[in-house]
Backbone as CSV, one residue per row, in Angstrom:
resi,resn,N_x,N_y,N_z,CA_x,CA_y,CA_z,C_x,C_y,C_z
1,MET,-5.587,-27.973,13.957,-5.210,-28.719,12.775,-3.986,-29.589,13.034
2,LEU,-2.987,-28.998,13.693,-1.766,-29.754,13.977,-2.041,-30.905,14.945
3,GLU,-2.910,-30.655,15.928,-3.236,-31.706,16.888,-3.928,-32.878,16.194
4,LYS,-4.844,-32.576,15.299,-5.536,-33.642,14.570,-4.566,-34.406,13.675
5,ALA,-3.614,-33.660,13.076,-2.624,-34.304,12.214,-1.726,-35.241,13.037
6,ARG,-1.331,-34.791,14.230,-0.486,-35.641,15.081,-1.250,-36.873,15.543
7,ALA,-2.533,-36.666,15.881,-3.354,-37.801,16.325,-3.487,-38.851,15.231
8,ALA,-3.518,-38.372,13.982,-3.621,-39.303,12.847,-2.250,-39.730,12.336
9,ARG,-1.192,-39.269,13.054,0.196,-39.579,12.679,0.512,-39.136,11.239
10,VAL,0.026,-37.920,10.941,0.284,-37.319,9.632,1.165,-36.087,9.844
11,SER,2.264,-36.022,9.155,3.156,-34.874,9.261,2.670,-33.743,8.367
12,VAL,2.598,-32.550,8.941,2.241,-31.355,8.164,3.537,-30.624,7.865
13,LYS,3.947,-30.671,6.617,5.246,-30.114,6.248,5.118,-28.808,5.468
14,LYS,6.167,-28.033,5.543,6.213,-26.758,4.836,6.043,-26.958,3.339
15,GLU,6.668,-27.981,2.811,6.586,-28.231,1.373,5.183,-28.633,0.949
16,ASP,4.402,-29.193,1.877,3.018,-29.552,1.553,2.186,-28.305,1.275
17,PHE,2.374,-27.280,2.114,1.667,-26.017,1.891,2.079,-25.400,0.555
18,SER,3.383,-25.411,0.301,3.898,-24.839,-0.940,3.355,-25.577,-2.161
19,ASN,3.333,-26.892,-2.086,2.819,-27.687,-3.209,1.345,-27.420,-3.447
20,TYR,0.600,-27.249,-2.365,-0.816,-26.947,-2.514,-1.005,-25.586,-3.177
21,GLY,-0.166,-24.623,-2.794,-0.246,-23.288,-3.386,-0.013,-23.299,-4.887
22,GLN,0.854,-24.186,-5.344,1.147,-24.283,-6.776,-0.061,-24.747,-7.579
23,GLN,-1.003,-25.398,-6.921,-2.174,-25.943,-7.616,-3.376,-25.011,-7.599
24,LEU,-3.257,-23.887,-6.891,-4.399,-22.984,-6.779,-4.733,-22.332,-8.112
25,SER,-6.015,-22.169,-8.362,-6.465,-21.447,-9.559,-6.920,-20.049,-9.124
26,PHE,-7.003,-19.135,-10.092,-7.297,-17.742,-9.775,-8.460,-17.226,-10.610
27,PHE,-8.992,-16.084,-10.171,-10.035,-15.422,-10.951,-9.446,-14.963,-12.285
28,ASN,-10.313,-14.741,-13.234,-9.874,-14.304,-14.566,-9.013,-13.039,-14.463
29,GLY,-7.899,-13.045,-15.179,-7.062,-11.865,-15.290,-6.048,-11.656,-14.186
30,VAL,-6.082,-12.471,-13.120,-5.179,-12.248,-11.987,-3.714,-12.409,-12.391
31,ILE,-3.405,-13.432,-13.144,-2.007,-13.730,-13.487,-1.395,-12.590,-14.309
32,GLU,-2.174,-11.983,-15.189,-1.660,-10.895,-16.030,-1.777,-9.533,-15.356
33,TRP,-2.522,-9.470,-14.274,-2.845,-8.206,-13.610,-1.612,-7.398,-13.212
34,PHE,-0.655,-8.029,-12.596,0.469,-7.317,-11.987,1.341,-6.622,-13.035
35,ASP,1.707,-7.345,-14.081,2.528,-6.734,-15.129,1.772,-5.611,-15.829
36,ARG,0.474,-5.798,-16.024,-0.321,-4.775,-16.706,-0.424,-3.499,-15.858
37,ILE,-0.672,-3.659,-14.568,-0.783,-2.494,-13.684,0.576,-1.821,-13.505
38,ASN,1.635,-2.612,-13.455,2.981,-2.030,-13.357,3.299,-1.179,-14.583
39,ARG,2.941,-1.687,-15.755,3.176,-0.919,-16.995,2.376,0.373,-16.975
40,TYR,1.136,0.293,-16.524,0.303,1.497,-16.489,0.866,2.508,-15.493
41,GLY,1.451,1.982,-14.411,2.095,2.876,-13.450,3.237,3.644,-14.083
42,LYS,4.057,2.975,-14.866,5.167,3.643,-15.551,4.656,4.693,-16.522
43,GLU,3.561,4.369,-17.219,2.999,5.313,-18.181,2.474,6.575,-17.489
44,THR,1.994,6.434,-16.261,1.444,7.586,-15.534,2.452,8.206,-14.569
45,GLY,3.673,7.678,-14.565,4.712,8.248,-13.720,4.673,7.793,-12.270
46,LEU,4.075,6.628,-12.014,3.968,6.107,-10.661,4.810,4.846,-10.484
47,LYS,5.354,4.676,-9.300,6.012,3.430,-8.944,5.002,2.581,-8.187
48,VAL,4.675,1.417,-8.722,3.645,0.560,-8.141,4.299,-0.608,-7.403
49,THR,3.859,-0.867,-6.181,4.286,-2.052,-5.445,3.042,-2.815,-4.995
50,HIS,3.169,-4.117,-4.905,2.049,-4.977,-4.521,2.375,-5.671,-3.205
51,HIS,1.386,-5.724,-2.318,1.544,-6.358,-1.014,0.293,-7.184,-0.741
52,ILE,0.444,-8.252,0.027,-0.725,-9.053,0.385,-0.792,-9.191,1.894
53,ILE,-1.994,-8.979,2.442,-2.261,-9.152,3.865,-3.395,-10.174,3.966
54,SER,-3.097,-11.345,4.490,-4.055,-12.443,4.440,-4.091,-13.232,5.744
55,SER,-5.269,-13.745,6.068,-5.404,-14.656,7.201,-5.025,-16.081,6.807
56,GLY,-4.725,-16.281,5.529,-4.316,-17.598,5.052,-2.895,-17.937,5.466
57,ILE,-2.369,-19.012,4.940,-1.055,-19.514,5.328,0.009,-18.974,4.378
58,ARG,1.018,-18.351,4.947,2.070,-17.710,4.165,2.756,-18.678,3.206
59,GLU,3.083,-19.851,3.684,3.804,-20.821,2.859,2.972,-21.249,1.658
60,MET,1.681,-21.281,1.823,0.798,-21.636,0.714,0.781,-20.517,-0.327
61,ILE,0.677,-19.275,0.143,0.680,-18.129,-0.769,2.023,-18.035,-1.486
62,SER,3.098,-18.297,-0.751,4.440,-18.223,-1.342,4.642,-19.261,-2.439
63,GLY,3.851,-20.311,-2.417,3.975,-21.350,-3.434,3.197,-21.072,-4.704
64,THR,2.390,-20.009,-4.719,1.577,-19.714,-5.891,2.401,-19.073,-6.996
65,ILE,1.860,-19.097,-8.188,2.555,-18.543,-9.348,2.639,-17.018,-9.295
66,ILE,1.789,-16.391,-8.491,1.785,-14.923,-8.432,2.611,-14.379,-7.263
67,ALA,3.172,-15.251,-6.432,3.905,-14.798,-5.237,5.064,-13.868,-5.587
68,LYS,5.689,-14.076,-6.724,6.861,-13.283,-7.118,6.540,-11.806,-7.310
69,HIS,5.262,-11.477,-7.459,4.878,-10.086,-7.710,4.736,-9.265,-6.430
70,PHE,4.726,-9.926,-5.267,4.473,-9.209,-4.017,5.772,-8.793,-3.342
71,GLN,5.847,-7.530,-2.969,6.991,-7.061,-2.197,6.942,-7.629,-0.782
72,ASP,5.733,-7.732,-0.230,5.536,-8.311,1.099,4.391,-9.313,1.055
73,ILE,4.558,-10.421,1.771,3.466,-11.370,1.980,3.262,-11.465,3.486
74,TYR,2.241,-10.775,3.975,1.907,-10.820,5.392,0.773,-11.826,5.568
75,ALA,1.051,-12.923,6.232,0.052,-13.975,6.399,0.425,-14.841,7.601
76,SER,-0.496,-15.684,8.011,-0.241,-16.586,9.127,0.821,-17.608,8.731
77,SER,1.610,-18.042,9.717,2.670,-19.004,9.403,2.960,-19.892,10.606
78,TYR,3.688,-20.952,10.356,4.044,-21.917,11.392,5.543,-21.885,11.665
79,CYS,5.910,-22.438,12.824,7.311,-22.685,13.143,7.594,-24.143,12.791
80,TYR,8.679,-24.400,12.084,8.981,-25.748,11.592,10.251,-26.284,12.243
81,ASP,10.286,-27.611,12.407,11.505,-28.220,12.938,12.519,-28.421,11.815
82,HIS,13.643,-29.079,12.103,14.707,-29.221,11.112,14.335,-30.144,9.959
83,HIS,13.204,-30.848,10.103,12.717,-31.696,9.007,11.658,-30.965,8.168
84,GLY,11.370,-29.711,8.537,10.340,-28.959,7.822,8.930,-29.315,8.242
85,VAL,8.783,-29.923,9.427,7.463,-30.302,9.935,6.942,-29.196,10.837
86,ALA,5.698,-28.799,10.623,5.095,-27.733,11.423,4.937,-28.175,12.867
87,GLU,5.397,-27.322,13.799,5.314,-27.655,15.222,4.253,-26.841,15.946
88,TRP,4.204,-25.525,15.688,3.202,-24.674,16.312,3.071,-23.379,15.507
89,PRO,1.971,-22.662,15.690,1.788,-21.397,14.957,2.822,-20.363,15.388
90,ALA,3.461,-19.737,14.415,4.448,-18.689,14.703,3.826,-17.301,14.602
91,LEU,2.863,-17.143,13.702,2.224,-15.845,13.471,0.802,-16.072,13.000
92,ALA,-0.125,-15.367,13.602,-1.530,-15.508,13.219,-2.118,-14.141,12.895
93,LEU,-2.748,-14.034,11.747,-3.401,-12.792,11.336,-4.905,-12.979,11.362
94,ASN,-5.597,-11.991,11.890,-7.051,-11.980,11.823,-7.515,-10.566,11.493
95,TYR,-8.823,-10.352,11.508,-9.335,-9.057,11.051,-8.875,-7.903,11.936
96,THR,-8.554,-8.165,13.210,-8.130,-7.081,14.088,-6.645,-6.771,13.957
97,THR,-5.848,-7.730,13.509,-4.399,-7.501,13.405,-3.956,-7.105,12.004
98,LYS,-4.815,-7.250,11.021,-4.427,-6.937,9.640,-4.010,-5.485,9.469
99,THR,-4.655,-4.579,10.205,-4.412,-3.151,9.986,-2.975,-2.747,10.308
100,GLN,-2.319,-3.444,11.264,-0.945,-3.043,11.604,-0.009,-3.188,10.412
101,TYR,-0.339,-4.101,9.505,0.538,-4.312,8.352,0.371,-3.210,7.313
102,LEU,-0.776,-2.550,7.329,-0.929,-1.358,6.497,0.014,-0.264,6.977
103,PHE,0.159,-0.138,8.290,1.084,0.856,8.830,2.530,0.471,8.539
104,ARG,2.837,-0.813,8.505,4.190,-1.251,8.144,4.507,-0.844,6.700
105,ILE,3.558,-1.057,5.812,3.739,-0.653,4.414,3.857,0.869,4.331
106,ASN,2.992,1.560,5.055,2.971,3.019,5.070,4.308,3.602,5.520
107,LYS,4.897,3.009,6.575,6.137,3.535,7.146,7.393,2.898,6.561
108,GLY,7.220,1.836,5.761,8.385,1.165,5.201,9.078,0.243,6.186
109,VAL,8.354,-0.206,7.206,8.895,-1.153,8.201,8.378,-2.537,7.835
110,HIS,9.117,-3.256,7.020,8.602,-4.488,6.423,8.821,-5.741,7.266
111,GLU,9.780,-5.723,8.178,10.071,-6.906,8.990,8.996,-7.086,10.072
112,VAL,8.302,-8.235,10.053,7.149,-8.435,10.942,7.531,-8.468,12.416
113,TYR,8.769,-8.789,12.714,9.175,-8.878,14.120,9.855,-7.601,14.619
114,ASP,9.860,-6.575,13.808,10.415,-5.284,14.218,9.297,-4.467,14.866
115,HIS,9.287,-4.452,16.193,8.217,-3.754,16.914,8.640,-2.381,17.414
116,SER,9.891,-2.023,17.207,10.348,-0.714,17.689,10.118,0.370,16.644
117,LYS,10.570,0.135,15.409,10.439,1.146,14.361,8.985,1.425,14.001
118,ILE,8.142,0.394,14.078,6.749,0.589,13.682,6.047,1.571,14.609
119,ASN,6.539,1.700,15.855,5.915,2.616,16.813,6.583,3.982,16.858
120,GLU,7.650,4.156,16.086,8.301,5.459,16.030,7.487,6.429,15.179
121,TYR,7.513,7.695,15.577,6.788,8.701,14.790,7.550,9.012,13.508
122,VAL,6.832,8.973,12.404,7.401,9.339,11.106,6.475,10.380,10.493
123,ARG,7.022,11.526,10.127,6.192,12.562,9.514,5.475,12.013,8.288
124,PRO,4.204,12.371,8.101,3.441,11.850,6.966,4.119,12.039,5.614
125,ASP,4.798,13.192,5.425,5.429,13.450,4.135,6.738,12.679,3.952
126,GLU,7.169,11.966,4.992,8.386,11.173,4.891,8.097,9.673,4.800
127,ARG,6.833,9.303,4.793,6.463,7.885,4.737,6.511,7.398,3.290
128,PRO,7.125,6.231,3.062,7.322,5.737,1.687,6.035,5.551,0.895
129,VAL,4.992,5.054,1.558,3.713,4.814,0.859,2.599,5.529,1.623
130,PRO,2.259,6.760,1.229,1.173,7.475,1.906,-0.146,6.716,1.794
131,PHE,-0.970,6.801,2.812,-2.280,6.145,2.756,-3.091,6.655,1.567
132,ALA,-2.916,7.934,1.232,-3.667,8.514,0.113,-3.317,7.841,-1.212
133,ASN,-2.166,7.190,-1.267,-1.740,6.517,-2.495,-2.015,5.015,-2.472
134,MET,-2.715,4.551,-1.453,-3.001,3.119,-1.335,-4.316,2.755,-2.004
135,VAL,-4.323,1.563,-2.594,-5.556,0.952,-3.098,-5.658,-0.399,-2.412
136,PHE,-6.666,-0.569,-1.570,-6.850,-1.834,-0.849,-8.003,-2.603,-1.475
137,ILE,-7.722,-3.826,-1.895,-8.727,-4.690,-2.518,-8.963,-5.877,-1.597
138,GLY,-10.198,-6.088,-1.200,-10.528,-7.203,-0.309,-11.833,-7.853,-0.709
139,ASP,-12.058,-9.050,-0.151,-13.244,-9.800,-0.582,-14.075,-10.365,0.565
140,GLY,-13.789,-9.936,1.791,-14.546,-10.529,2.890,-14.697,-9.611,4.075
141,GLU,-15.448,-10.107,5.084,-15.702,-9.305,6.274,-14.433,-9.090,7.093
142,THR,-13.452,-9.991,6.989,-12.202,-9.795,7.732,-11.397,-8.624,7.181
143,ASP,-11.797,-8.117,6.021,-11.102,-6.981,5.422,-11.721,-5.638,5.814
144,ILE,-12.830,-5.659,6.513,-13.543,-4.421,6.825,-12.692,-3.422,7.609
145,PRO,-11.949,-3.825,8.656,-11.109,-2.835,9.341,-10.093,-2.175,8.412
146,CYS,-9.518,-2.950,7.492,-8.564,-2.376,6.528,-9.280,-1.477,5.534
147,PHE,-10.462,-1.894,5.088,-11.261,-1.044,4.204,-11.432,0.331,4.836
148,ARG,-11.879,0.327,6.080,-12.195,1.582,6.777,-10.949,2.433,6.988
149,LEU,-9.861,1.792,7.432,-8.639,2.548,7.713,-8.118,3.249,6.468
150,VAL,-8.012,2.519,5.375,-7.484,3.098,4.139,-8.389,4.222,3.649
151,LYS,-9.691,3.988,3.671,-10.646,4.996,3.201,-10.603,6.249,4.079
152,GLU,-10.576,6.065,5.393,-10.585,7.214,6.302,-9.274,8.002,6.250
153,GLN,-8.193,7.354,5.819,-6.901,8.025,5.713,-6.666,8.623,4.321
154,GLY,-7.709,8.627,3.490,-7.615,9.274,2.188,-7.290,8.354,1.034
155,GLY,-7.164,7.051,1.313,-6.894,6.090,0.248,-8.171,5.564,-0.377
156,HIS,-8.055,4.463,-1.106,-9.196,3.924,-1.844,-9.378,2.444,-1.521
157,SER,-10.602,2.068,-1.178,-10.931,0.685,-0.824,-11.939,0.118,-1.817
158,ILE,-11.677,-1.115,-2.237,-12.532,-1.775,-3.228,-12.923,-3.149,-2.698
159,ALA,-14.222,-3.415,-2.615,-14.717,-4.736,-2.233,-15.024,-5.520,-3.507
160,VAL,-14.423,-6.681,-3.633,-14.680,-7.518,-4.809,-15.496,-8.737,-4.392
161,PHE,-16.220,-9.298,-5.339,-17.045,-10.474,-5.064,-16.954,-11.451,-6.227
162,ARG,-17.244,-12.714,-5.939,-17.218,-13.744,-6.977,-18.263,-13.418,-8.046
163,PRO,-17.846,-13.340,-9.310,-18.799,-12.995,-10.375,-19.977,-13.961,-10.435
164,HIS,-21.126,-13.409,-10.774,-22.350,-14.196,-10.972,-22.799,-14.916,-9.697
165,THR,-22.477,-14.335,-8.523,-22.894,-14.912,-7.248,-23.677,-13.846,-6.486
166,ALA,-24.990,-14.029,-6.450,-25.874,-13.007,-5.893,-25.588,-12.733,-4.419
167,SER,-25.359,-13.783,-3.631,-25.139,-13.590,-2.195,-23.840,-12.819,-1.934
168,ALA,-22.794,-13.126,-2.701,-21.513,-12.426,-2.532,-21.653,-10.959,-2.936
169,LYS,-22.395,-10.704,-4.014,-22.601,-9.324,-4.450,-23.405,-8.549,-3.407
170,ALA,-24.388,-9.220,-2.797,-25.209,-8.555,-1.784,-24.364,-8.141,-0.581
171,ARG,-23.423,-9.000,-0.162,-22.552,-8.654,0.967,-21.665,-7.459,0.628
172,SER,-21.127,-7.453,-0.591,-20.276,-6.324,-1.001,-21.079,-5.034,-1.103
173,ASP,-22.294,-5.135,-1.614,-23.155,-3.950,-1.717,-23.465,-3.380,-0.336
174,GLN,-23.623,-4.270,0.649,-23.900,-3.809,2.010,-22.693,-3.082,2.587
175,ILE,-21.502,-3.589,2.305,-20.273,-2.929,2.759,-20.172,-1.533,2.148
176,LEU,-20.587,-1.400,0.890,-20.596,-0.096,0.220,-21.612,0.832,0.870
177,ARG,-22.807,0.323,1.137,-23.846,1.149,1.760,-23.437,1.596,3.163
178,ASP,-22.675,0.767,3.842,-22.226,1.100,5.194,-21.070,2.099,5.198
179,GLY,-20.602,2.477,4.010,-19.549,3.475,3.911,-18.159,2.946,4.180
180,ARG,-17.974,1.629,4.106,-16.649,1.049,4.382,-15.725,1.150,3.173
181,VAL,-16.287,1.165,1.970,-15.501,1.218,0.736,-16.086,2.280,-0.189
182,GLN,-15.277,2.645,-1.216,-15.787,3.574,-2.240,-16.297,2.837,-3.471
183,PHE,-15.811,1.601,-3.662,-16.156,0.881,-4.898,-16.457,-0.590,-4.616
184,VAL,-17.283,-1.161,-5.488,-17.591,-2.592,-5.479,-17.460,-3.084,-6.913
185,ALA,-16.854,-4.264,-7.098,-16.662,-4.785,-8.453,-16.574,-6.304,-8.442
186,PRO,-16.994,-6.944,-9.535,-16.795,-8.395,-9.654,-15.302,-8.704,-9.694
187,ALA,-14.900,-9.861,-9.168,-13.481,-10.245,-9.123,-13.028,-10.802,-10.467
188,ASP,-13.132,-9.970,-11.482,-12.606,-10.291,-12.806,-11.555,-9.230,-13.121
189,TYR,-10.291,-9.657,-13.124,-9.175,-8.728,-13.249,-8.685,-8.578,-14.691
190,SER,-9.471,-9.021,-15.641,-9.087,-8.916,-17.044,-9.056,-7.458,-17.476
191,GLU,-8.272,-7.189,-18.501,-8.152,-5.825,-19.009,-9.503,-5.303,-19.496
192,GLY,-9.830,-4.094,-19.078,-11.074,-3.470,-19.500,-12.270,-3.775,-18.617
193,LYS,-12.127,-4.716,-17.683,-13.228,-5.031,-16.777,-13.320,-3.953,-15.695
194,MET,-14.378,-4.021,-14.890,-14.680,-2.960,-13.943,-13.523,-2.645,-13.005
195,ILE,-12.938,-3.655,-12.375,-11.872,-3.371,-11.406,-10.626,-2.830,-12.096
196,ASP,-10.374,-3.260,-13.302,-9.243,-2.734,-14.076,-9.454,-1.242,-14.344
197,ARG,-10.666,-0.864,-14.708,-10.964,0.546,-14.989,-10.912,1.387,-13.721
198,ILE,-11.416,0.840,-12.620,-11.408,1.581,-11.358,-9.980,1.870,-10.908
199,VAL,-9.142,0.829,-10.876,-7.775,0.986,-10.384,-6.979,1.936,-11.279
200,LYS,-7.141,1.829,-12.581,-6.418,2.727,-13.484,-6.873,4.172,-13.302
201,SER,-8.153,4.375,-13.055,-8.648,5.735,-12.816,-8.081,6.305,-11.514
202,ILE,-7.994,5.453,-10.490,-7.397,5.892,-9.224,-5.937,6.262,-9.437
203,MET,-5.220,5.467,-10.213,-3.811,5.756,-10.495,-3.659,7.092,-11.214
204,GLU,-4.555,7.363,-12.149,-4.517,8.647,-12.854,-4.759,9.802,-11.883
205,LYS,-5.676,9.598,-10.944,-5.970,10.629,-9.940,-4.743,10.872,-9.057
206,ILE,-4.102,9.788,-8.595,-2.920,9.922,-7.741,-1.809,10.656,-8.482
207,ALA,-1.612,10.294,-9.750,-0.572,10.947,-10.557,-0.873,12.433,-10.718
208,ALA,-2.139,12.777,-10.925,-2.523,14.184,-11.091,-2.290,14.965,-9.797
209,VAL,-2.649,14.370,-8.658,-2.440,15.036,-7.367,-0.953,15.242,-7.111
210,GLU,-0.140,14.215,-7.400,1.311,14.331,-7.214,1.876,15.459,-8.084
211,HIS,1.384,15.556,-9.313,1.862,16.590,-10.222,1.477,17.975,-9.720
212,LEU,0.241,18.132,-9.264,-0.205,19.423,-8.743,0.586,19.818,-7.503
213,GLN,0.880,18.844,-6.648,1.660,19.144,-5.446,3.077,19.594,-5.794
214,SER,3.643,18.980,-6.824,4.989,19.381,-7.236,4.971,20.801,-7.804
215,LEU,3.912,21.142,-8.539,3.791,22.505,-9.068,3.618,23.513,-7.938
216,THR,2.817,23.141,-6.947,2.610,24.016,-5.794,3.915,24.243,-5.056
217,SER,4.683,23.178,-4.886,5.968,23.280,-4.191,6.934,24.184,-4.944
218,ARG,6.985,24.027,-6.273,7.883,24.859,-7.077,7.468,26.317,-7.033
219,THR,6.151,26.562,-7.117,5.647,27.936,-7.074,5.982,28.587,-5.746
220,SER,5.829,27.825,-4.666,6.115,28.352,-3.333,7.586,28.704,-3.186
221,LYS,8.472,27.828,-3.672,9.910,28.079,-3.569,10.317,29.290,-4.404
222,THR,9.719,29.409,-5.597,10.027,30.547,-6.454,9.570,31.846,-5.818
223,SER,8.365,31.802,-5.196,7.834,32.998,-4.537,8.735,33.428,-3.388
224,ARG,9.224,32.463,-2.612,10.126,32.797,-1.509,11.439,33.374,-2.034
225,GLY,11.906,32.829,-3.160,13.146,33.320,-3.758,13.016,34.751,-4.213
226,ARG,11.864,35.117,-4.800,11.648,36.486,-5.278,11.569,37.465,-4.118
227,LYS,10.946,37.044,-3.003,10.860,37.928,-1.833,12.249,38.186,-1.267
228,THR,13.087,37.171,-1.262,14.443,37.330,-0.753,15.240,38.276,-1.640
229,ASP,15.054,38.145,-2.983,15.731,39.057,-3.920,15.363,40.504,-3.623
230,LYS,14.081,40.756,-3.332,13.626,42.111,-3.057,14.323,42.686,-1.827
231,LEU,14.475,41.824,-0.821,15.109,42.276,0.399,16.554,42.669,0.162
232,ILE,17.260,41.903,-0.663,18.669,42.157,-0.924,18.852,43.390,-1.800
233,GLU,17.968,43.529,-2.810,18.159,44.594,-3.783,17.574,45.932,-3.334
234,GLY,16.660,45.936,-2.375,15.964,47.164,-1.988,16.859,48.124,-1.236
235,GLU,16.474,49.397,-1.267,17.227,50.430,-0.545,16.960,50.281,0.946
236,PRO,17.980,50.390,1.782,17.763,50.294,3.228,16.912,51.455,3.727
237,ARG,16.031,51.170,4.650,15.165,52.187,5.238,15.745,52.599,6.582
238,PRO,15.327,53.767,7.091,15.811,54.204,8.400,15.511,53.145,9.450
239,GLY,16.507,52.798,10.231,16.317,51.787,11.264,16.648,50.395,10.808
240,ASP,16.830,50.221,9.481,17.201,48.896,8.973,18.639,48.588,9.363
241,VAL,18.900,47.306,9.552,20.275,46.890,9.816,21.005,46.833,8.494
242,SER,22.337,46.903,8.570,23.114,46.815,7.339,23.080,45.396,6.817
243,PRO,23.331,45.197,5.481,23.300,43.860,4.901,24.178,42.880,5.647
244,THR,25.327,43.306,6.114,26.219,42.365,6.784,25.709,41.986,8.158
245,GLU,24.868,42.828,8.759,24.330,42.505,10.079,23.075,41.644,9.972
246,GLY,22.301,41.870,8.942,21.004,41.197,8.845,21.022,39.892,8.089
247,LEU,22.048,39.626,7.314,22.115,38.392,6.534,23.361,37.614,6.903
248,SER,23.159,36.367,7.286,24.301,35.548,7.667,24.819,34.733,6.506
249,ALA,24.049,34.639,5.423,24.486,33.858,4.263,24.075,34.585,3.000
250,LYS,24.861,34.397,1.971,24.581,35.022,0.684,23.816,34.050,-0.211
251,LEU,22.786,34.510,-0.873,22.022,33.648,-1.785,22.789,33.402,-3.063
252,GLU,22.855,32.150,-3.464,23.441,31.776,-4.739,22.297,31.374,-5.679
253,PRO,22.541,31.422,-6.998,21.488,31.030,-7.946,20.925,29.647,-7.681
254,SER,21.780,28.730,-7.194,21.305,27.353,-6.977,20.316,27.262,-5.805
255,ASP,20.294,28.317,-4.960,19.384,28.292,-3.806,17.959,28.605,-4.200
256,ILE,17.767,29.172,-5.382,16.415,29.558,-5.821,15.975,28.556,-6.881
257,GLN,14.905,27.804,-6.542,14.415,26.791,-7.470,13.687,27.437,-8.640
258,GLN,13.884,26.864,-9.794,13.247,27.392,-11.005,11.827,26.827,-11.119
259,ALA,10.898,27.640,-11.520,9.513,27.180,-11.634,9.366,26.330,-12.886
């Protein structure tokens, strides 16, 4: 593209991409989607963040009216000179490289040029966004690796298609039959439509699992606290060490979590 532009003596500028992004139109309900889902997250006790992983041009996406809702915009981009003219590609995303950005979101390593932290081991329970809490929405074959990764890691994948388009629906249905996603829906993001109901149901499920895990954790801590109390209060048996020999620290009330 840049070579053809230079041959025609046409400058490709950063502001051109941004201006084009401002003119883009969206599927029904997209503009209201983010605030509505964020509110529903608060109602269910979840913190919701939005990220985009695209083979499109970052500067174009950044120019759209919905760009402000994304915590991260991972997309292809150019290197520009001091006049803002594109000189060469700086970053290119395709279907094989998209998955690494899911791991960046998962581990909280948001800087695209940070290649050291992304390869460090992080315990699953210490990762900011567990895969099980992810909802990946995609609309094409370049999204299939991400569909599979999120689904296989316990998250939820949704293939969307242009409404009232038989060929697009057929492709999404095939992705569903192939086991790449759990759900298929028309790309209508209005309140009460299929994808709105699916995502809200997933959020309710995630909130319920989080609540059950917290109850399990509290029960476990309480059970351990009661066993420790028994050890301290019980009569010493023959061969037992004295309390001062067997215990290096004294339990305080704050050490035992309340159920």
